[in-house]
Biotite code that builds the C-alpha atoms (Angstrom):
import biotite.structure as struc

atoms = struc.array([
    struc.Atom([9.856, -19.019, 21.544], chain_id="A", res_id=1, res_name="MET", atom_name="CA", element="C"),
    struc.Atom([8.716, -15.377, 21.674], chain_id="A", res_id=2, res_name="ILE", atom_name="CA", element="C"),
    struc.Atom([9.701, -14.812, 25.324], chain_id="A", res_id=3, res_name="LEU", atom_name="CA", element="C"),
    struc.Atom([13.191, -16.287, 25.609], chain_id="A", res_id=4, res_name="PRO", atom_name="CA", element="C"),
    struc.Atom([14.290, -14.421, 28.756], chain_id="A", res_id=5, res_name="ASP", atom_name="CA", element="C"),
    struc.Atom([12.933, -13.244, 32.088], chain_id="A", res_id=6, res_name="SER", atom_name="CA", element="C"),
    struc.Atom([13.505, -9.538, 31.380], chain_id="A", res_id=7, res_name="ILE", atom_name="CA", element="C"),
    struc.Atom([11.170, -9.651, 28.374], chain_id="A", res_id=8, res_name="THR", atom_name="CA", element="C"),
    struc.Atom([8.585, -11.670, 30.321], chain_id="A", res_id=9, res_name="ALA", atom_name="CA", element="C"),
    struc.Atom([8.658, -9.152, 33.187], chain_id="A", res_id=10, res_name="ILE", atom_name="CA", element="C"),
    struc.Atom([8.337, -6.267, 30.722], chain_id="A", res_id=11, res_name="ASN", atom_name="CA", element="C"),
    struc.Atom([5.108, -7.851, 29.488], chain_id="A", res_id=12, res_name="ILE", atom_name="CA", element="C"),
    struc.Atom([3.818, -8.757, 32.967], chain_id="A", res_id=13, res_name="ALA", atom_name="CA", element="C"),
    struc.Atom([4.396, -5.449, 34.759], chain_id="A", res_id=14, res_name="GLU", atom_name="CA", element="C"),
    struc.Atom([1.968, -3.204, 32.804], chain_id="A", res_id=15, res_name="PRO", atom_name="CA", element="C"),
    struc.Atom([-0.788, -5.786, 33.282], chain_id="A", res_id=16, res_name="ILE", atom_name="CA", element="C"),
    struc.Atom([-0.063, -6.102, 37.000], chain_id="A", res_id=17, res_name="LEU", atom_name="CA", element="C"),
    struc.Atom([0.253, -2.321, 37.442], chain_id="A", res_id=18, res_name="PHE", atom_name="CA", element="C"),
    struc.Atom([-3.190, -1.841, 35.935], chain_id="A", res_id=19, res_name="ARG", atom_name="CA", element="C"),
    struc.Atom([-4.797, -4.517, 38.110], chain_id="A", res_id=20, res_name="LEU", atom_name="CA", element="C"),
    struc.Atom([-3.045, -3.963, 41.445], chain_id="A", res_id=21, res_name="TYR", atom_name="CA", element="C"),
    struc.Atom([-1.310, -0.572, 41.239], chain_id="A", res_id=22, res_name="GLY", atom_name="CA", element="C"),
    struc.Atom([2.258, 0.269, 40.275], chain_id="A", res_id=23, res_name="ARG", atom_name="CA", element="C"),
    struc.Atom([3.482, 0.956, 43.832], chain_id="A", res_id=24, res_name="ASP", atom_name="CA", element="C"),
    struc.Atom([1.991, -2.276, 45.163], chain_id="A", res_id=25, res_name="ASN", atom_name="CA", element="C"),
    struc.Atom([3.694, -4.388, 42.486], chain_id="A", res_id=26, res_name="ILE", atom_name="CA", element="C"),
    struc.Atom([7.066, -2.616, 42.688], chain_id="A", res_id=27, res_name="LEU", atom_name="CA", element="C"),
    struc.Atom([7.124, -3.241, 46.465], chain_id="A", res_id=28, res_name="LYS", atom_name="CA", element="C"),
    struc.Atom([7.146, -6.954, 45.643], chain_id="A", res_id=29, res_name="GLN", atom_name="CA", element="C"),
    struc.Atom([10.579, -6.814, 43.985], chain_id="A", res_id=30, res_name="LYS", atom_name="CA", element="C"),
    struc.Atom([12.761, -8.747, 43.579], chain_id="A", res_id=31, res_name="PRO", atom_name="CA", element="C"),
    struc.Atom([10.433, -10.946, 41.592], chain_id="A", res_id=32, res_name="TYR", atom_name="CA", element="C"),
    struc.Atom([10.908, -14.687, 41.448], chain_id="A", res_id=33, res_name="GLU", atom_name="CA", element="C"),
    struc.Atom([10.714, -15.964, 37.871], chain_id="A", res_id=34, res_name="ASN", atom_name="CA", element="C"),
    struc.Atom([11.008, -19.408, 36.391], chain_id="A", res_id=35, res_name="TYR", atom_name="CA", element="C"),
    struc.Atom([10.715, -20.819, 32.879], chain_id="A", res_id=36, res_name="LEU", atom_name="CA", element="C"),
    struc.Atom([9.053, -24.218, 33.218], chain_id="A", res_id=37, res_name="ILE", atom_name="CA", element="C"),
    struc.Atom([7.876, -26.181, 30.173], chain_id="A", res_id=38, res_name="ASN", atom_name="CA", element="C"),
    struc.Atom([7.546, -23.004, 28.034], chain_id="A", res_id=39, res_name="ASN", atom_name="CA", element="C"),
    struc.Atom([5.653, -21.080, 30.736], chain_id="A", res_id=40, res_name="TYR", atom_name="CA", element="C"),
    struc.Atom([7.036, -18.063, 32.552], chain_id="A", res_id=41, res_name="TRP", atom_name="CA", element="C"),
    struc.Atom([5.970, -18.091, 36.189], chain_id="A", res_id=42, res_name="ILE", atom_name="CA", element="C"),
    struc.Atom([6.572, -14.718, 37.790], chain_id="A", res_id=43, res_name="ILE", atom_name="CA", element="C"),
    struc.Atom([5.814, -14.048, 41.463], chain_id="A", res_id=44, res_name="MET", atom_name="CA", element="C"),
    struc.Atom([6.196, -11.151, 43.819], chain_id="A", res_id=45, res_name="GLY", atom_name="CA", element="C"),
    struc.Atom([8.167, -11.492, 47.026], chain_id="A", res_id=46, res_name="THR", atom_name="CA", element="C"),
    struc.Atom([7.612, -10.080, 50.481], chain_id="A", res_id=47, res_name="MET", atom_name="CA", element="C"),
    struc.Atom([10.243, -9.407, 53.166], chain_id="A", res_id=48, res_name="PRO", atom_name="CA", element="C"),
    struc.Atom([10.214, -12.102, 55.854], chain_id="A", res_id=49, res_name="LYS", atom_name="CA", element="C"),
    struc.Atom([9.169, -9.622, 58.550], chain_id="A", res_id=50, res_name="ASP", atom_name="CA", element="C"),
    struc.Atom([6.164, -8.318, 56.562], chain_id="A", res_id=51, res_name="LYS", atom_name="CA", element="C"),
    struc.Atom([2.669, -9.674, 56.113], chain_id="A", res_id=52, res_name="MET", atom_name="CA", element="C"),
    struc.Atom([0.555, -9.182, 53.014], chain_id="A", res_id=53, res_name="GLY", atom_name="CA", element="C"),
    struc.Atom([-0.245, -10.475, 49.570], chain_id="A", res_id=54, res_name="GLY", atom_name="CA", element="C"),
    struc.Atom([1.861, -11.190, 46.509], chain_id="A", res_id=55, res_name="VAL", atom_name="CA", element="C"),
    struc.Atom([1.023, -11.707, 42.857], chain_id="A", res_id=56, res_name="PHE", atom_name="CA", element="C"),
    struc.Atom([1.573, -14.633, 40.522], chain_id="A", res_id=57, res_name="LEU", atom_name="CA", element="C"),
    struc.Atom([1.310, -14.397, 36.752], chain_id="A", res_id=58, res_name="ILE", atom_name="CA", element="C"),
    struc.Atom([1.838, -17.200, 34.227], chain_id="A", res_id=59, res_name="ILE", atom_name="CA", element="C"),
    struc.Atom([2.662, -16.330, 30.623], chain_id="A", res_id=60, res_name="ILE", atom_name="CA", element="C"),
    struc.Atom([3.049, -18.766, 27.729], chain_id="A", res_id=61, res_name="ASP", atom_name="CA", element="C"),
    struc.Atom([6.558, -18.135, 26.342], chain_id="A", res_id=62, res_name="ALA", atom_name="CA", element="C"),
    struc.Atom([5.531, -19.412, 22.894], chain_id="A", res_id=63, res_name="ARG", atom_name="CA", element="C"),
    struc.Atom([2.776, -16.885, 22.168], chain_id="A", res_id=64, res_name="ASP", atom_name="CA", element="C"),
    struc.Atom([2.734, -14.381, 25.101], chain_id="A", res_id=65, res_name="CYS", atom_name="CA", element="C"),
    struc.Atom([-0.735, -15.427, 26.297], chain_id="A", res_id=66, res_name="ARG", atom_name="CA", element="C"),
    struc.Atom([-1.396, -14.641, 29.935], chain_id="A", res_id=67, res_name="VAL", atom_name="CA", element="C"),
    struc.Atom([-2.792, -17.871, 31.345], chain_id="A", res_id=68, res_name="LEU", atom_name="CA", element="C"),
    struc.Atom([-3.256, -16.959, 34.979], chain_id="A", res_id=69, res_name="ARG", atom_name="CA", element="C"),
    struc.Atom([-3.132, -14.001, 37.318], chain_id="A", res_id=70, res_name="ILE", atom_name="CA", element="C"),
    struc.Atom([-3.459, -14.689, 40.998], chain_id="A", res_id=71, res_name="ASN", atom_name="CA", element="C"),
    struc.Atom([-2.765, -13.081, 44.362], chain_id="A", res_id=72, res_name="THR", atom_name="CA", element="C"),
    struc.Atom([-2.529, -14.659, 47.771], chain_id="A", res_id=73, res_name="TRP", atom_name="CA", element="C"),
    struc.Atom([-1.570, -13.752, 51.309], chain_id="A", res_id=74, res_name="GLU", atom_name="CA", element="C"),
    struc.Atom([1.797, -14.942, 52.583], chain_id="A", res_id=75, res_name="ILE", atom_name="CA", element="C"),
    struc.Atom([1.377, -17.597, 55.259], chain_id="A", res_id=76, res_name="GLY", atom_name="CA", element="C"),
    struc.Atom([-2.240, -18.190, 54.281], chain_id="A", res_id=77, res_name="SER", atom_name="CA", element="C"),
    struc.Atom([-4.193, -20.314, 51.877], chain_id="A", res_id=78, res_name="SER", atom_name="CA", element="C"),
    struc.Atom([-6.416, -17.315, 51.042], chain_id="A", res_id=79, res_name="LYS", atom_name="CA", element="C"),
    struc.Atom([-6.467, -16.673, 47.297], chain_id="A", res_id=80, res_name="THR", atom_name="CA", element="C"),
    struc.Atom([-7.960, -13.619, 45.607], chain_id="A", res_id=81, res_name="THR", atom_name="CA", element="C"),
    struc.Atom([-8.234, -12.195, 42.114], chain_id="A", res_id=82, res_name="GLY", atom_name="CA", element="C"),
    struc.Atom([-7.995, -15.531, 40.386], chain_id="A", res_id=83, res_name="LEU", atom_name="CA", element="C"),
    struc.Atom([-8.193, -15.204, 36.614], chain_id="A", res_id=84, res_name="ILE", atom_name="CA", element="C"),
    struc.Atom([-7.890, -18.043, 34.128], chain_id="A", res_id=85, res_name="PHE", atom_name="CA", element="C"),
    struc.Atom([-7.439, -17.104, 30.497], chain_id="A", res_id=86, res_name="LEU", atom_name="CA", element="C"),
    struc.Atom([-7.461, -19.501, 27.572], chain_id="A", res_id=87, res_name="ALA", atom_name="CA", element="C"),
])
């Protein structure tokens, strides 16, 4: 496994997310939620409970570092934007 820990996965995800959505926007979504599920890192932004807005989701294959999905959505909504599927 190339990405054995969440710190390494986040270090790969952040530059991609910064480029797509802006550094300040992504950093405002800390602390990130991150999970390793079946060799896939799922990293999501968080939003304070009293705020409204969108958060990111990125899925990275821990075995080869491929970014499989980048997605944003609005908290409390089913609205999805910026959906990217990569093979």
